[in-house]
N, C-alpha and C positions, 0 to 999 in steps of 0.2 A: 832945716833942712837946707840940702845943697841948691844951689841957684837954679839949676835945670830941673827940678823934681817937680812933678805936679801936684798940686794939693790934693786930686783925686786918687793918684796913685799911693800918696801916702797914706789915705783913709784905709785904702784896700791893704796896705801892709799892715796898717794896726790891726783891722778885721782879722787878717790871717793869723797873726800872733796871738789873738783873744783865742780864736779858735784851736790854735795848737795847745795853748793854756789850758783851756775847757777841757780838752781830749786827756790832757795828762792829769786834771783835777780828777776824771770821772774814772780814768784806767791807768793809775801811776805805772811806771815802768816796772816795778816790783812784782805788781798783781798781773802782769801779762803771762800768758803761758807759751811756752814754746813750743814748736812742731816737732822740736827734735826728742822730745820724750813726752809721750800723751797716756794717761790712763789715770785709775782712781784705785784709792785704798778702801777694801772691804774690813766692816768690823770684824774682829775677831780672827782674821785670816792674814798671815803673813803674805806679803806681795812676792812676786817672782822677782829674782834680779833683773835688774834694766836691760841687762845684755843678754836676755834668754833666748833671742832668736838669734844669737850669735852672728854668725856673717852670712847669713842666708839672705839671698836676693829678694828685695821686697816685692819684685812683680812675681816671682815662684809663690810667695806666701799669698799674695792677694787671688791668684787663681785658684790655690788649695780653699781659701776661705770662700770665694765665691762660687765654687762648684759643689761645696760639701753640701750633701743632703741632709741636712739636720731638720729636727732632733736625731740624735745617734741613739745606738742602743743601750749603752753603757750609762746607769747611773753616775757611777764614779768616775769614769771617761769624761762625762759631761762636766762634774765638778771640776777636775783639774783643769779642763779646757776655758770654763767659763774664769778661774782666776788666774789664767794665763792671758787670755784676751782682756781682760778688765784691769789688770795690772799697770802701773807706770812703766811702758817699756820704752827702749831706746826706737826711734823709727829707722827701720832697716833701708839700706841705699837703694836707690832707684825708683824711689816713690815720693810721693808729697805726703807729708805727715797729716794734713786733713783727710786726705783721700784714704790713707791707710786707717786712720781713726774710724772712717765711715765703713770701710771694710770689717774691721773688728765688730762695731755696734751691728752691723748688718747680719753678721754671723749670730751674734749674740741673740738679736731680735728672732732669729729662724730657729734659735735654741730654745726659745720662750724666755729667755732672761731679760725681759724688758727693762726692770731697774738696773742692772748691770749695764745695758746699753746706754740707757740716758747718762749713767756716769760717766762712761767714756766720751759721750759726745760734749757733755758739760765742760770737759776739761780743754776744749778747743773754743779760742776766743772767736766771736761772731765775724770779726774783722778777717779771720783766715778762713772762713768756710768757702768750700768748692761746690759746684752744682751736684756732686754726688753727696757730698755731705748734706747738704739742703735736703735732698731727697730721703735721706735715712734719717735726718732729724724729724721731719714729720712722721714717718712710720714708727719713731720712738715715742714722740708723742702720744699719737694714736694708741699704740701697744700699753701705754700708761694710763690711757683714758684722760688725758690731761692736755685738751687742746689749746688752754692758756699757754703752755710750754712753746707755742708755736708763735707768740704775739713779738718777742724780742727778734725773731727773723723774718716775721711775714711780709714785710714790704721789700727787704732785700732778696726773700725766696721767690716773691712774685715777679721781681725784676729779672732774676736770673733763670726762670722757669716759667715758659707761659702756658700755664696749665691750671684749669677749673680751681682745682684744689686749694692752689695758693691763692687765687683771687676771694674763693669764700673763706680762706682763713684769715684775710684781711678785713672783709667784713664781720667775720666772728670777734676778732679781736678788737674791733672799733665798737662794736656791742656792748663787749665785756668791760670795756673802758669808760661805759656808761654815755654813750653818743648813740641813742637808738635812731635819730634822723640821718645822721651820716652812715650809721651802720646800714641802714635800711636802703639808701641809694646804691651803695657799694654792692650790697646782695643781689640787688636786682640786675645792676651790671654783670656781676659774675655769673647769674644764672640765665643770661641772654642766650636764647638758642635752644635752651633744653626745657623739658617737660616740667610743668607747674607741680606735679605730683613725684618728680623724680626724687627717691628716697633719700639719696645725698643731698640735694639741696634741702629737703625738710628737714633732716638731721643739724645740718649746718644752722638752719633759721631755728631751730630750738636752741641752741648753744648760743646764737646772736640774741634770743629773748631772754636768756637768764641773768644779762649784765643789769646795771641800775637804770631804772626807769624803761625797762624792757616789758613790753606789754604784747608780745607777740603768742597766741597759744596755737599750737602745732600739734596735731595727730598724727601718729606715727602707724601706718598700717603695713604689717609686714606680709601679708598674704602673696602680692605680686613678686615678692624679693626672692631671688633663687640663688643667690650667692652672697655668703656673707665675707666682707672685705675687712680691711684693719679700719678704714673711715669709717664704716658703717658700725663695727663693734665699738671703735674708739669714742664716737661722738654718742652713741645709744649709752655706753656706760657712764660717759661724763654726765648725762642729764637724767640720768635714773630709769631709763628705758629699758624694758627687759628684752633681750634677745631671744627668740625662740629656741628651744633645745635642738631641734632638727636641723636649723641653720648651722650649726656649730659642726654636724657632719660634711658641709660645704667648704669648708676650709682647714687648713693644716693644722696639725696637733699642737703646734704653739699657742694657737690663739686659746686653747682650753688653759693653757699654762698661764698666760695672760690673765685669764678671767681667775684662776686662783690668787694671782698675788694682788687683784684689786680690792683695795680695802673698803670702798664704798658700796659693794656688793653684799648682798645678804650671806652669812656664812653658811646657812644650810644650801644655799644654791652654789657656793664655792667649793663645798667639802668634795663631792665626786672629782672636781677639776684638780682640787689640791693634791687628792691621794695618785691621780695620774702624774701629776707635776713631779710629785715625790720620786717615782719611779724613773723620773729623767733628770733627775739631780736638781731640780728648780726649787723645790720645797722641802724641808728640813723634819726630821723626827720632832725637834721643839716646835716647829712651825704648825704641824699637823696637830699636835697636842694642846697646843693654845687655842687653835681654831675650834676643836672638838669641845673644849673647856667652855669657850664662848657659846657654843651651840647649846650646851647643858643650861647654863646660866640664861639662855633665852626661854627655856620652859616649853619650848613647841614640841608638839608630838610627831611621831613619824620615825623613820628608818636612820636617820642622822642622831636623833635624839638618843634612841636605843645603842647605837654605836658609842656614843658620849657616855652613857651609863655604865656598858660593859668596860670602857676603857677608864674610868674612874675606878671600878672594881679591880681592874688588873693592876692599878697603881698603888692603891690605897687600903685595900682591905688588908686586916690585921691575920687572916689565915691564908696561908701560902698556897693550900688546896684551892680556895675559892680565886686565888688571882691567876692560877694556871688555867682553871676552868674557864674563867673570863677570856683570857689570850687563846684558848682554843676555839671559843665561840666566835671571837673577832677573826681568826683565821679561817675557820671553816664556812663561814659566810662569804668568803670571797669565792667566785665562781668563774675567772679568767686569770693566765698567767700572770697579768699585768696587775690585778688587784690583789692576787694573793701577795705578789712582792710590796706591793703599796701596804698591805697589812703588817707584813713584818716590820717594815720601816715605821709603822704607827706605833708598834708595840715594844720597840726596840729597847726603850730606857726601862719599861716595865720588864721586861725579859731580863734586862742586867740585875736586876734586883731579885732575881729566884735564886736561891742558893744552890749550889751545886751538889746533885744528889743522884746516886744510880737508881733512887727509888721513882725519879720522875721518867715519865714515858716518852715526854715531847722532847727530849735533849737536843734532837737534831734541828727542830724547829725553832726552840729557844736561841741555839747557838746561831743559826742562818738569821733570825731577827736581831741579835745583838750585834753581828757582822754588818746587818745591810747598814746600820748608822756609823760603823766604826768603832764600837764597843769592843775594842780587842782585849783589853785586860780582864774583864768581866768574862768573855768568853773563854779565854784561855782557862779559866778556874776549871773548866769542865774537860780539861784533858785527860785527867783520871777515870772520867765517866763514860766519856763517848767511846762505844765499842769501835775495835780495830775492823776497818772495812767499812763502817757506816758513812753516812752523809757528814754527820757532824764530825767525825775524824776528819774526813776530807777536808772540810772548810778551816779545821783548826791546824791541819798540817800546812795549809797555805798562809794563813793567817800568822801563825808563830814568827817572829821577828827572828828569833836566834834558835829555832828547833832544828832538829839533827836532819841529816838526809834521809832521803825515802827510797825504798827499795822499787825496783820496776814490779816486781811480783806484788807488793802492796797494791800499786796501781792496777794490776790486770785483775788482781782478786778483788778491787772494787767494782770494777767493770762486771764481773760475774755475780755480784750480788746486786746489781741496779743496773742503770741505764749506761750504756755503751758511749751516748753522747756525753754525760758528765764524767765519764772516765776520761774520754779524749781531751776536754776541756782541763780535767785534771793533771794529765800529763804534761799538756802545754803549758798550764800554769808553774808547776813545780819545776819544770825545765827551764821556763824564762827566768824564774826567781834563783837558781842555782842551787834549789834542793833535790836535784837528781844529779848524780856524776854524769860524766859525757856518755860513759859505756851504758850506764843503766838508762840514760834518757833514751838512747838509741833503741834499747832493747823495749822500752814501753812504747814508744813512738812506733816502731817496726809491728808490734803486736795488735796496736790499737788502729793502725793506719792512719796516723798524724805525720804529715810531710813536712817537719820542724825544719828540715835542710833546704827547702825551696827557696829561689831568690826571684826577685822580679824589682821593677824600679821603684814600687813602695816601700818593699822590706829593705833594699839597699839604703834609701833616702832615712827611714826611721831607724836603722841599726847605726847608720853613721853619724846621725842627729845626736842618739843616744851615747855614743862614745865620745862626742865633742862636749858634751853636758848641755848642750842648748835644750833646755827645758821646756820653753815654750813650743819651740818646733817641734819636739817630739809629742808635746800635748796634741798640737794642730794635726798631724800625722796620724796620731790615735784616733782622733776623730774620723780623718778620712777614713780609716781602716773599719770604722764601725758605723757606716752610713745606712742605718736600717732602725726601725723602730722594736725589731725582735732580734733577739739572740739566735734566732734559728739560721738567719743569715750570715752572722759572724764565725767564720772558720777558726778551728783550734789553731791553724798555723798563724792567722792573724794575731791572735791572742797572745802565741809564744813572743813574737817579735814586739808586741805592746808592751807586754810585761817586763822583756828583757831590756829594751831601750828605756823604758821609764826607771828601772832598778840602775842602769847604767849612769843615768842622768841625774841621781840622787834622789828620786822619788819613789824609793821602795816602799812606803806606807800606801802610796795609791797603788803600785804594782800590786800587792798584796790584796787588796781590798778589790780590784777589778778582777783577779784569778777567783776570789771567793765568790763574786758577783755571778762570774760565768758558770761557775759549777751550780750555784744556787738555780739560776734562771735557766738553766738549760734543760730541757725535757728528756 
C-alpha cells in the first residue's frame, strides 16, 4: 500500500469493493431493467410497438391517466387499453420512467386489472423506485391479495413514506419471515396511538400470525366497518376472511374485478364478480367457462350450479335444439343490461358452434354472443341468415372486415324497426369504419341527429394520434372518451372518433368490435 495510506482506510476500501462485487453478483448488469422501456408481455397477446406513444409529452399522458375515471364503458376499449398500458413501451419525454410506470399501473388498478398492474411494477428494479411507485406498488399488492409482495420493498417504503401502512407492512413481513417476537414488537410500534380494535391493525396482525411460529389468534368483526378499502380487502382476502357482500357497495367496481381474479376465493363467490368483470374486459369467455366448470365439479347446489349445468348443455349436448334452449335459458335469466351482456360473453363459444340456419329464431342474440368475444368468422357465417334491418344484420355490417359499403337508407331503416339510440351508434360506427361514403354518412348523421363533424380538444387529439399511428395514445384517449360504467353516457360522436382513430392507427379489429359492442349494449 502507499506509504501515506492508513490501514483503516485500506480496510474500508476492501469492504466497499466487496459490497460492489456482491451487488453485481445479486443483480448483474445484464439483468437490470432500464427505465427507458418498461412493461411486460402477456401470454397470447402481441405487445404494442415500443414507440406507440409516439412523440407525446409524458406529462400530458400522465394527466390523462391520473384524471381518467375508470373503469370505462366499453369492454373492448378496456381490453385494448390494458394491452397498451401493460406492453413494454418507451418512456416518453418529460417524465421519470418509474413514475410513468406507476401511472400506468395505477390506471390499470382502477380498471380492475390487478395482474397487469403488478406485471408493470415488477419490471422496475427496486433500486429505481420513487415515492409514487412505492404507493402504487402497495395498492397492487393489496389488489392481488398478496401482502408478501410488499416484503422486498417494505423497509425502503417505510423510510420513504411515513405512514402506518408501511410500518405495519414491515411488521407483517417480519412475521412472514418466521420471526414472531420481532414482528410483535414492530407491530406494537406501528399501531401505537390507534385503537386496539382498529380493523386495519387487526387484519395486519392476522397476516403477521400466518408466518412460521406465529401464534396470534385474531377475530375479525366487520359490523363496525363502514367502508371497504384496498387494505381491508387485500389483507382479508390473503387470510381467508370473507368480506361481507354489502361492503362491496362502498368501494369502486374495480374491487369486484379484483375479487373475480383472486384464485384463493371460493369459485361460487367469485362467479357474479367474474361476470361483471367480463363486461369490463377483465375476464374472458374462456375464463368464465373454466370458472363455471370448476363450480360444476364442486357439486354444490344453488344458482351458480344451475348456470354451470345449463352451460355444459349449451356446449356439449348432441342435439342443436337442446343447446339453443340452454342458451336461451342462460340469456333470459339475466335481468340487468350488464348481466345480459355478461351472459352473451359467457356463451360466446357455445354460440359459435351453432350451425347457421334460417330456422333458428335467436339469430340476433347468437350473433351478438359470438361477437362479444371476437368470434368474427363464426358470426359472419350468418350473413345469409340475418334479415336486412335486423340487429344481427347491423352487427355483421360492422364486424365484416371486407364488407361492402352500406347505404344511409339501410341505417335509417334500421332505426324505424328498432331503437333510435342503436341506430345512432350504427351510423357512427359505420362512418368511423369507412363503410359509409362521405355523402351517405352525412345523410345518415343528419337523419339521426349525430354530430360526427363536431370538434373539440379531445376529438382533435385522438384524430391526430390516429393519423400519426400512435396506437397507445389512441387507446388512452379512447378510454378518456368512455369514462362511464354505462354506455348511456357515451355519445355517438365520441364513438365515431374512437373507431376512426383506431382504424387509422392500424387497430381495425378493435375498432370493429367496439362499434359492435356499442350497438349491442345501447338501449
